[in-house]
N, C-alpha and C positions, 0 to 999 in steps of 0.2 A: 669444361673444354674437353673435346675428344682428342686423345693423344694420337700423334702420328705413329705410324708403324716404324720399325727400325729402318726399313728402306727409305721411307719418306723422310725420316729424321736426318738421313744422310744426304738428302737433297739440299741444295742451297736455299737458304732463306734470303729474303730481300733486305738484307742488312749488311753493312760493311763491317770489316773486322779490324784487327789491331795493326799497329805500325811501330815505328821506331820511337825511341824515348823522347820525352819532353823535359826540358830543363826548367821545370817549375820547382823551386827549391825553397826549403826553409833552412836558412843559414847554410847555404852551399850544399843543398841536397843534390846528390848526383848518383849516377849509375857507376858503382865502384869498378866494374869490370869493363865499362865502356860499351857493352853490347846493347843495353837499352831495349831489347826486344822481348818477345814472349815465347820464344822457342820455335821448334820446327813447324808447329801448327800455324804460325803467324802468316797472315796474308796482307796484301797491300791495302792501304786505306782507300785507294782508288777502286778497289774491287767492289762489286755490288753483291757479293755472295759470302756466305760463311757456311762451313761444313759442320753439321750437327755432331759429327764424330768428336769434335773438340769438347762436347759436353758429356761424352760417355763416362768420363771419370766420376760423374755424380750419381751414376747408377739409374735404376728404374724408379722414378718418382711418380708414376702414373696414379692419379687419383689423390695424391697427397696435397695438403694445403699448409702454407706457412703464413702466419699472421704477422704483419708489420705495423708498428705504431710509431708515429713521427710528428714533428712540428712542421714538416715541409708540406705546406698546403699549395693548392693551385695558384698560379699556373705552373710553379716548379714541380708540384706534386704530379701533374699530368706527364711531364717529361720523365720524372722518376719511374712512373709505371710503364711508360713506353720502353724504357731501357731494359725492362725485365722480359720483354716479349720473346727474345731469342732463347733465353733460359727456360721460359715456360713452354714454348713450342717444342724445344728439343728434349726436354726432360719429362714433360707431362705434368709438372707441378703447377699449382695455382697459388699466386701470391695475393693474399688478402690485405690490401693496403688501407690503412686508416690514418688520417692526418687531423691534427687538432691544434688550434692556437692556445689551448690550455694544457698542452702536452706536459710541460715541466711539473705542474702541480698534479695532474691526473695520473701520470705514470707511477708516482710513488703511492698514490691511493690504490691503484690497481695491484701493484706489487704487494702491498700490505694486506689487501683483500684476497690474495692468492689467485688473482685474475690477470697475471702479467701476460703480455704478448709474447709470441715466439721470439721476435726480433724488435728491438727499439733502436732508433737512431738518436744517440745522445749528443746534444749540441754543446755540452760542457764536460770536459774531463773531471771537473769538480763534482758534477752529478754522478759520474762513474764512481768516484771515491765514496760518495755518500751511500750509494747503493751497495757497494762491496762491504762497507763497514756496518751498515744498518741492516742489510738483508743478504748476508753472505750465502745463505742456502738457496737464494732465488736465482742469482746470476751464474752463468756457466763460463768457465774458462774457454778461450777460443781454441778450436781444434788445431792440430798440428798443420794441416793443409793451409789454414788461414795464416798461421804464423809464418809458414814458408813463403807465401805470397808477399807478406809485408816485408820480410827480410830481403826479398828479391827486388821489389818495386818501390819501396818507400825508404826514405832516410830514417835512420834509427831513432831520431828525435820523435818522429810520429809514433813509433812503437812504444816509446816511453810514455807518451800521453795516454795510451790505452792499457798501461800496466799499473797494477796496484800491489804493493808489497811483494814484488818479484813475480807475480802471476799476470800473464798477458790475457786480457779479456776482450778488448775491442779494437778492431782494425779501423783505420780512417776510411771515410766514404768519399768526401770531396774536400776541396780546399777553397776557402774564401779569402779574397783580398779586399780589405775594407777601407784603405786610406785613399779615397777618391772624392772629388768635388764635381757634382753634375752641374751643367750649365747649358745655355743655348748658344751654339757657335754663331748663329746669325745675329743674335742680340749683341754679343761681344763685338762682332765685326762692324755692325752698323754704328755702334757707339765708339768705335776706335779703341776698344780695350783689348789687351793681350793677356794670355794665360800667364799668371804669376809663377815665378820660378823659385821664390823663397817665401817663408812665412811673413816676413816683413812686407814683401811686395803684395802678398794676399791681403794683409790688413790695410795697406795703403790703398789698394784697389777697392776694398770694401768701403772705406771712408769716401773715396772719390765718387763711387756710384751713389752713395747717399747724398753727397754734396750736389752732384749733377742732377739727380732726380727728385731729391727732397723726400724720398720714400725709404722703406725698409728694403734690405738687400737679400738676406738669407731667409729660407723657409726650413722648418724642421718639425718633426713629430715623433713622439716616443710611445704613443699608445699602441699596445699589442696584447690586449686581453690580459690573461693572468701573467704574462711576461712584460707588461708595461714597464718601461724604463730602460730596457736593454739597448735601444739605439743611442741613448745618452751615455751609457757606460762606454760604448765604442768611442764616442767623441773624447771622453776623459782619457781613455787609454791612448788614443792618438796623441793627445797633448802630453801625457806622461812620457811617451817615447821621445817627443820633440823637445821637452824642457828639462827632463831629468836624465834621459839617455837609457839605453838598453840595459845596462848593468843594474841601475837603480830600479828600473821597471821590473826586472826579475826579482829583486829583493822585496819589492812591493807585494807581488802576488804570492810570494812564499812567506810573507810576513816577517822578513828579516828587518824591515823597517815598518813602523806602524802605519795604519791607514790614514792617520791624521798627521803624519810627518810633514814638515814644512814643504818638502819637495812635492808631495802629493797635493797639498793645499794649493801650491803654485800652479799645478797642472789644471785643477778645477777652475782656478781664477782665470787662467789663460783661455780655457774653453768659454768661461763666462764673458770674456771680452766680445764674444759673438752671441752666445746663447742667452745671456742675461742683459744684453744691451737693447733697450726698446727702439733705438734708432736703427738697429740692424735686423731685428726679428719682431714678428713672424710674418714675413711678407705675404700679403694676400689672405692671411689667416687670422690675424689678431695680434695680441701682445705676447709678452714673454710667457705668461701663464698658459696661453693656448697651446704651447708646445706639448704640455703634459697630457692633453686630451686629444690632440691631433693624431690620427692613425699614421703610423710610419709608412704604410703602403701607399698613401695618397699625398703625403706631405710635399713631395717634389713637383706635383702637377702644375703648380703655379708657374713653373718655368715655361710650360707649353702655352700658358695664357699670358705670358709676359708680365706676370705679377711678381715674380721672384727671379732673382739673378743667379743664386747659387744654393746648392743643397748637398751637404756632406752625406754620402751613403756608400755602401759596399758595391763591389762588382755585380752582385746578384740583384741589385736594384734595377738592373737592365730589364728584368722580367716584370717589373711593376708598372712600367709605362703603359698607357692605354694602347689597345690594338691599333696598329697602323702607324705608331710612332717610329720614325726613322732614327736609329741610333748610329751616328757616324759623325766624323769631323765636318761634314758638309750637310748634315741632316738636322733634325729637330732638336736633338739633345746629344751630348757627349759628356765625357768626364775627363778631368785631369788629375794627376797625382797630387794629393794634399801635401804642399811643399813644406820644407823645413829650412831653418837658418843653419843647420848643421852642415859642415862641409866634408866630413869624413865618413858619413854614413847616410843611407837613404832608408829610414825606417818604414816598414810596411806592417800594419796591423793585420794579422791573419786569423783564420778560424777554420772550423770544419766540424763535421759530424763523425761520430764513432758508432760502429755497429756492435751492439750488445745482444747477447742471446740469453733467453730465460728457459730454454729447453734444449736438450741435446739429441733430439730425434735426428735421424740421418738426413732428412730433407731440410731441417733447419741448419745443420752444419754445412750442407751442400750450398745453400743460398748464402750463408755467411762467408763461405770461402769464395764463391763467385763474386761477391761484392768487393772483395779485396784484390781482385785480379785486374790485369791490364785489359782483358777481354771486356769486362764490364765498363771500365773507364772509357773505352772507345765507343761502346754501345751508347753510353750516356751522352757523350759528346755528339754523336750522330743523331740521338733522339732529342737534341736541344737545338733545333734549327734557328730559334730566335735568340740564342746565346744566353749569357748570364751564369755560366758554369765553367769552372776550371778544376784541375786536380793536380796534386803533387805526385801522383803516380807516374814514375818515369817510363812506364810502358805506353803512355798516352801519346798518340801521334798528333802533333800540333795542327796538322792539316785538317784534322777532324773538328777543330774548333771553328764554329760557323760564322762568327761575326767579326767585324773590324775591331770592336771593343775588346772581345775576348783575346784577339791577337795582341792588342795593345797591353792588356793585363799580363799576358804571357811575357811580353817584352820587358815590362817593369819588373816582374818577378825574376827574370833571367839576368837583369842588370847586376854586374858584379858588386856594385855599391849597395844594392838592396839587401837589407837584413830584415827578415820576416820574424816578427815576434807574435806568438800565439796570444789570442784574446785573453787578457788577464782575468776577467770575471769568470771565464770558463775554467780557469785553473785554480781559482779560489774555492774554499769550502762552499758547498751548495747553499748553505744558509746565508752566506755573504754574497757570493757571486751571482746567484739567482734569487737573492732575497733582499737583504738590507741595502745592497748597492743599487739594485733596481728601484727600490722604494725611495732611497736617498735622492736619486735623480729627480723624482717627482716632487719631493719635499723642497729640493733646491730650486726647481723651476717655479714653484708656487710660493716662494717667499723666504725659505730658510737660508741662513748664511752658509758659506762653504765650511767654516769652522764647526758650526752646529752639526751639519750633515756628516762630515768626516769623523767627528768625535763619536757620533752615534753609531756609525758603521764600525769604527774601531772597537767600541764596547760590545758589539755583537759577535766579534771574531771568537770562534770556539776556543776555549782554554785547553 
């Protein structure tokens, strides 16, 4: 890429800029001073221009390259790369983006071989702990400028997830909201079904649909290459939040209670009321065991073919629907909050990626800092016209979220009764959260009992 001259860099790019704060919170994340903006350089989200002078802080990066390794594949990978264009055009740097479905396994192989990328997006804080403990000379602490952004735009809880033994390494990238059930509004309407408001109503509806149609109701899939099993861990975590509560959920991932504790077993068995019930799954795809081999990216497509009624998946599943699918309350598909019988809390399973650096070259630190800013959060929202992405960065202008569903997600997260709990498997030691837990899901779906699986995972917890 040919770098623009200083004068040209100060010309406006055809990209919108930042705005006021967004109340996407984890456990009451808020802007402490109420300003929620990004300083004097801030421009309106309705503007079609951004001044490259805002990027002068990063210096002259002409001809430099930063390599990025991630599990964020297309179509989300394409919008990730689009969100870097202003940074690349204004600084002259080139971002070399590489995405892999085998990221979790291959990243450690590359680090061990001395071939680490400049930047990696870690989907599990547990993986960060593993890297810091096993390869302390490979990973770099976050620069001061990155830490300053996180202090300004993120709740301190997020900074804690990126900190190991008092050292801050990784700033959050995006925020996922996972507690949703996808469905066809027209199928529900034509059949006279209403969106359930409690877990009991959801199970009653599931049985009614089965009784009315004589067929399976739910569709699911947990196949994801080397990461096969992770969608099933999300289902278990949602049940743990709903049957045991947030306090015991936290004790579970910190191992204050064992993995085979009766409360954990109950959560698995509650998930099994759907996932291991042949009357309910796997609609249009096979039996219970087919869930283990069905790709998570395609598992919900039966809703479009009217073979499946419901599919539990995160907000980012919005990007997995085939091109041309209308995601809206009057469209082809939409999603409702996965309900609970709890009356005092509305648990939301959350997640996100964290930006880790394995080189401290100036251009690497510059890009790491940019990704922690409100500027990038707004560029990412604008670069995601089909939706499926939100952030807990309080400098994100909600008007930049492009779809009805993203706005709905923002509303759920902003609900004062919503308590967002970070994905437990991502907070567990890597060998459990990204290892035996994933494998245990497959074993459970293909015949092993809940007790057998949870006992095996408990035995794998590092001493």
